[in-house]
C-alpha positions as CSV (number, residue, x, y, z in Angstrom):
1,X,77.5,97.0,18.7
2,X,76.4,95.9,22.1
3,X,74.1,93.4,20.5
4,X,77.0,91.8,18.6
5,X,79.0,91.4,21.8
6,X,76.0,89.8,23.4
7,X,75.6,87.4,20.6
8,X,79.2,86.3,20.7
9,X,79.0,85.7,24.4
10,X,75.8,83.7,24.0
11,X,77.3,81.6,21.2
12,X,80.3,80.5,23.3
13,X,80.4,81.6,27.0
14,X,83.7,79.7,27.4
15,X,85.5,81.4,24.6
16,X,88.4,83.5,25.7
17,X,88.0,87.3,25.6
18,X,90.7,87.4,23.0
19,X,88.8,85.2,20.6
20,X,85.7,87.3,21.1
21,X,87.7,90.4,20.2
22,X,89.0,88.7,17.0
23,X,85.5,87.5,16.1
24,X,84.0,90.9,16.8
25,X,86.3,92.7,14.4
26,X,86.1,89.9,11.8
27,X,82.3,90.4,11.8
28,X,82.6,94.2,11.4
29,X,85.1,93.8,8.5
30,X,83.0,91.2,6.9
31,X,80.1,93.5,7.1
32,X,81.9,96.2,5.1
33,X,81.6,98.9,7.8
34,X,83.5,102.2,7.6
35,X,86.2,103.6,9.9
36,X,83.8,105.3,12.2
37,X,82.0,102.0,12.8
38,X,85.3,100.2,13.5
39,X,86.2,103.0,16.0
40,X,82.8,102.7,17.7
41,X,83.4,98.9,18.0
42,X,86.8,99.4,19.6
43,X,85.3,101.9,22.1
44,X,82.5,99.4,23.0
45,X,84.9,96.6,23.5
46,X,87.4,98.6,25.6
47,X,84.8,100.6,27.5
48,X,86.7,103.8,26.9
49,X,86.8,106.4,24.0
50,X,88.7,105.2,20.9
51,X,90.1,107.1,17.9
52,X,91.4,106.6,14.4
53,X,93.3,109.0,12.2
54,X,93.9,108.5,8.4
55,X,94.9,110.9,5.7
56,X,91.2,111.3,4.9
57,X,89.8,112.0,8.4
58,X,90.1,111.6,12.1
59,X,87.3,110.3,14.4
60,X,86.9,109.8,18.1
61,X,84.0,107.9,19.6
62,X,82.9,107.2,23.2
63,X,81.7,103.8,24.5
64,X,78.1,104.8,24.0
65,X,78.8,105.3,20.3
66,X,78.7,109.1,20.3
67,X,81.3,111.1,18.3
68,X,83.6,113.2,20.4
69,X,84.7,116.7,19.4
70,X,88.2,118.2,19.4
71,X,91.6,116.7,19.0
72,X,92.6,113.9,21.3
73,X,95.3,114.1,24.0
74,X,98.6,112.5,23.5
75,X,97.5,108.8,23.8
76,X,99.7,105.9,22.9
77,X,98.9,104.9,19.3
78,X,99.2,101.9,17.0
79,X,100.4,102.8,13.4
80,X,98.2,101.9,10.5
81,X,99.7,101.6,7.0
82,X,102.4,104.1,7.8
83,X,100.3,107.3,7.6
84,X,97.4,106.4,9.9
85,X,97.0,105.5,13.6
86,X,94.5,104.2,16.1
87,X,94.3,104.5,19.9
88,X,92.4,103.9,23.1
89,X,91.9,106.7,25.6
90,X,92.5,104.6,28.7
91,X,93.3,106.5,31.9
92,X,95.4,104.5,34.3
93,X,96.6,101.0,34.0
94,X,95.8,99.2,30.7
95,X,93.2,96.4,30.9
96,X,94.0,92.9,29.9
97,X,92.4,93.1,26.5
98,X,93.5,96.5,25.5
99,X,96.5,95.2,23.5
100,X,94.5,92.8,21.4
101,X,91.6,95.3,20.9
102,X,94.1,97.8,19.6
103,X,95.9,95.2,17.4
104,X,92.6,94.0,15.8
105,X,91.3,97.6,15.5
106,X,94.5,98.6,13.6
107,X,94.3,95.6,11.3
108,X,90.6,96.2,10.5
109,X,91.3,99.8,9.6
110,X,94.3,98.7,7.5
111,X,92.1,96.2,5.6
112,X,89.4,98.8,5.1
113,X,92.0,101.2,3.6
114,X,93.5,98.5,1.4
115,X,90.1,97.8,-0.1
116,X,89.6,101.5,-0.9
117,X,93.1,102.0,-2.3
118,X,93.7,98.7,-4.1
119,X,96.1,99.8,-6.8
120,X,99.2,100.2,-4.7
121,X,98.4,97.1,-2.7
122,X,97.9,94.9,-5.8
123,X,101.2,96.2,-7.3
124,X,103.1,95.2,-4.1
125,X,101.4,91.8,-4.1
126,X,102.2,91.2,-7.8
127,X,105.9,92.2,-7.2
128,X,106.2,89.6,-4.4
129,X,104.3,86.8,-6.1
130,X,106.7,84.1,-7.4
131,X,104.0,82.8,-9.8
132,X,104.0,86.1,-11.7
133,X,106.1,86.6,-14.8
134,X,109.2,88.9,-14.7
135,X,107.3,91.2,-17.1
136,X,104.4,91.5,-14.7
137,X,106.7,92.2,-11.8
138,X,108.6,94.8,-13.9
139,X,105.3,96.6,-14.7
140,X,104.3,96.5,-11.0
141,X,107.7,98.1,-10.1
142,X,107.2,100.8,-12.6
143,X,103.8,101.6,-11.1
144,X,105.4,101.9,-7.7
145,X,108.3,104.0,-9.1
146,X,110.8,101.5,-7.6
147,X,114.4,101.5,-8.9
148,X,117.9,100.7,-7.7
149,X,119.6,97.6,-6.4
150,X,119.1,98.1,-2.7
151,X,115.4,97.4,-2.4
152,X,114.4,95.1,0.5
153,X,111.2,93.7,1.9
154,X,110.3,94.0,5.6
155,X,107.8,91.6,7.1
156,X,105.8,92.8,10.1
157,X,102.5,91.9,11.8
158,X,99.5,93.0,9.8
159,X,98.8,96.1,11.9
160,X,102.4,97.4,11.8
161,X,103.9,99.6,9.1
162,X,107.5,100.3,10.2
163,X,108.6,103.0,7.7
164,X,107.5,104.8,4.6
165,X,107.3,102.7,1.4
166,X,104.9,100.7,-0.7
167,X,103.1,98.3,1.6
168,X,100.4,95.6,1.4
169,X,98.8,92.9,3.5
170,X,100.1,89.6,2.0
171,X,99.5,86.0,2.8
172,X,102.9,84.5,3.8
173,X,104.1,81.1,4.9
174,X,103.1,81.9,8.5
175,X,99.7,83.6,7.7
176,X,98.8,87.2,6.9
177,X,101.8,89.6,7.2
178,X,102.4,93.2,6.2
179,X,105.1,93.5,3.5
180,X,106.8,96.8,3.2
181,X,109.3,97.7,0.5
182,X,112.2,100.0,1.5
183,X,115.2,101.4,-0.4
184,X,118.7,101.9,0.9
185,X,120.5,100.9,4.2
186,X,119.3,104.1,6.0
187,X,115.7,102.8,5.8
188,X,116.4,99.6,7.6
189,X,114.5,99.7,10.9
190,X,116.0,98.9,14.3
191,X,114.3,97.6,17.5
192,X,113.5,101.2,18.6
193,X,111.7,102.1,15.3
194,X,109.4,99.1,14.9
195,X,106.2,98.5,16.9
196,X,106.4,94.8,17.4
197,X,108.8,92.5,15.5
198,X,110.2,92.6,12.0
199,X,112.0,90.4,9.6
200,X,114.2,92.0,6.9
201,X,115.1,90.4,3.6
202,X,118.2,90.7,1.4
203,X,118.6,93.7,-0.9
204,X,118.2,93.4,-4.7
205,X,116.5,95.0,-7.7
206,X,112.7,95.2,-7.9
207,X,112.2,92.0,-9.9
208,X,114.2,90.0,-7.2
209,X,112.0,91.1,-4.4
210,X,110.3,87.7,-4.4
211,X,113.5,86.4,-2.8
212,X,113.7,89.2,-0.4
213,X,110.1,88.6,0.7
214,X,110.9,84.9,1.3
215,X,113.9,86.0,3.4
216,X,111.8,88.5,5.3
217,X,109.3,85.8,6.2
218,X,112.0,83.5,7.4
219,X,113.6,86.3,9.4
220,X,110.4,87.2,11.2
221,X,109.9,83.6,12.2
222,X,113.2,83.9,14.2
223,X,112.2,87.0,16.2
224,X,111.3,86.9,19.8
225,X,111.3,89.3,22.8
226,X,115.1,89.4,22.8
227,X,115.5,89.6,19.0
228,X,112.7,91.9,17.9
229,X,114.3,92.7,14.5
230,X,116.1,90.1,12.5
231,X,118.0,91.0,9.3
232,X,118.5,87.9,7.2
233,X,121.8,89.3,5.9
234,X,123.3,89.2,9.4
235,X,122.8,85.4,9.5
236,X,124.7,84.4,6.4
237,X,124.8,80.7,5.8
238,X,122.9,80.1,9.1
239,X,119.8,81.4,7.4
240,X,120.2,78.8,4.6
241,X,120.6,76.1,7.2
242,X,117.5,77.2,9.0
243,X,115.5,77.2,5.8
244,X,116.6,73.6,5.0
245,X,116.0,72.2,8.5
246,X,112.9,74.2,9.6
247,X,110.4,71.5,8.5
248,X,112.2,68.8,10.7
249,X,113.6,71.1,13.4
250,X,111.5,69.5,16.2
251,X,113.3,66.2,15.7
252,X,116.8,67.6,15.7
253,X,118.5,66.5,18.9
254,X,120.4,69.8,19.4
255,X,117.1,71.6,19.2
256,X,115.3,69.2,21.5
257,X,118.1,69.7,24.1
258,X,117.6,73.4,24.1
259,X,113.8,73.2,24.2
260,X,114.1,71.2,27.4
261,X,115.7,74.1,29.2
262,X,113.7,76.6,31.3
263,X,113.9,80.3,30.7
264,X,116.5,81.0,33.4
265,X,118.8,78.2,32.1
266,X,118.5,79.6,28.6
267,X,119.6,83.1,29.8
268,X,122.6,81.6,31.6
269,X,123.6,79.5,28.6
270,X,123.3,82.4,26.2
271,X,125.5,84.6,28.4
272,X,128.0,81.8,28.7
273,X,128.2,81.3,25.0
274,X,128.5,85.0,24.2
275,X,130.8,86.0,27.0
276,X,134.5,86.6,26.3
277,X,135.2,84.3,29.2
278,X,133.4,82.4,31.9
279,X,134.5,85.1,34.4
280,X,133.0,87.9,32.2
281,X,129.8,86.0,31.7
282,X,129.6,85.5,35.5
283,X,129.9,89.2,36.0
284,X,127.2,89.9,33.5
285,X,124.9,87.4,35.3
286,X,125.8,88.5,38.8
287,X,127.2,85.1,39.6
288,X,130.4,83.8,41.1
289,X,132.6,82.5,38.3
290,X,133.0,79.1,40.1
291,X,129.2,78.7,40.1
292,X,129.0,79.5,36.4
293,X,131.9,77.1,35.7
294,X,129.8,74.4,37.3
295,X,126.9,75.3,35.1
296,X,129.2,75.3,32.1
297,X,130.2,71.7,32.9
298,X,126.5,70.8,33.4
299,X,125.5,72.3,30.1
300,X,128.3,70.4,28.3
301,X,126.9,67.2,29.7
302,X,123.3,67.7,28.9
303,X,123.8,69.3,25.4
304,X,126.4,66.7,24.3
305,X,128.9,69.4,23.3
306,X,130.9,72.3,24.9
307,X,129.0,75.5,24.0
308,X,132.1,77.6,24.4
309,X,134.2,75.7,21.8
310,X,134.0,76.9,18.2
311,X,132.0,73.9,16.9
312,X,129.8,73.9,20.0
313,X,129.0,77.6,19.5
314,X,128.0,76.9,15.9
315,X,125.8,74.1,17.0
316,X,124.2,76.3,19.7
317,X,123.6,79.2,17.3
318,X,121.9,77.0,14.7
319,X,119.8,75.1,17.3
320,X,118.8,78.4,18.9
321,X,117.7,79.9,15.6
322,X,115.7,76.8,14.7
323,X,114.0,76.8,18.1
324,X,113.0,80.5,17.6
325,X,111.7,79.7,14.1
326,X,109.4,77.2,15.9
327,X,108.0,80.0,18.0
328,X,109.8,78.7,21.2
């Protein structure tokens, strides 16, 4: 393990530490190693003991590569495929690379498990593949014991499995994502139940989950730190507008105007748009209402519309969603 780190550093001393972590785990996964080897790799990279738990086994390894006995303490974990977890046993403040080590560690374990349990994964992938026939998708749904008309797909990052349900790593429009199928409104996750961000597709029967998967991918593209879970059903016609305009969003004047604002201006503008009045928005922001009124006038000039008027609010909402879908 230490030799691999050394080779990566020698190959590109200027590479960011994050890229080295990604290359490290890619090399391990490509080599077909087992869960213990992945755990050993995470411990070497982090310089602290690391652990992994799956339904089959649990393992803890120190940075020297030795297995550790006993159950771990209550360390923060990253969920793997719903019924597994990985962790780093860091005492004190987390190091800069801990988050990416944990993310790639979790993804590597998930990939390893999907290779060893391919049947469920392949059924999910068939069900979400628009190029498959309805008959093939129906058979996949039967294998997964899916029924009812309230099935939905949730898109999350590869290392996150929000709730129980059939799940698979799937190549989407934005790269590799985890697709998880849930049933019923009670299974829909909220910001407090998802580690990271999530996009939720519209409900439907099993053979319509191709559409729900497309919705979920669009929804996750519109997540950010303030909107960690986006349900496409909440957006209505706005979701259709974003889908139509996404490819050319960068050239839309309303989007360009928002993109030119700094973070503080965006927060002020958002409060102004959503407040019942300028005065209530000013109270939320801790500003004098006359100061915010001046900013309101300024925003109206630079945006080319009044963001508190009905049409202006609609323009702002659509431009904001398009900007988020661009990763801004």
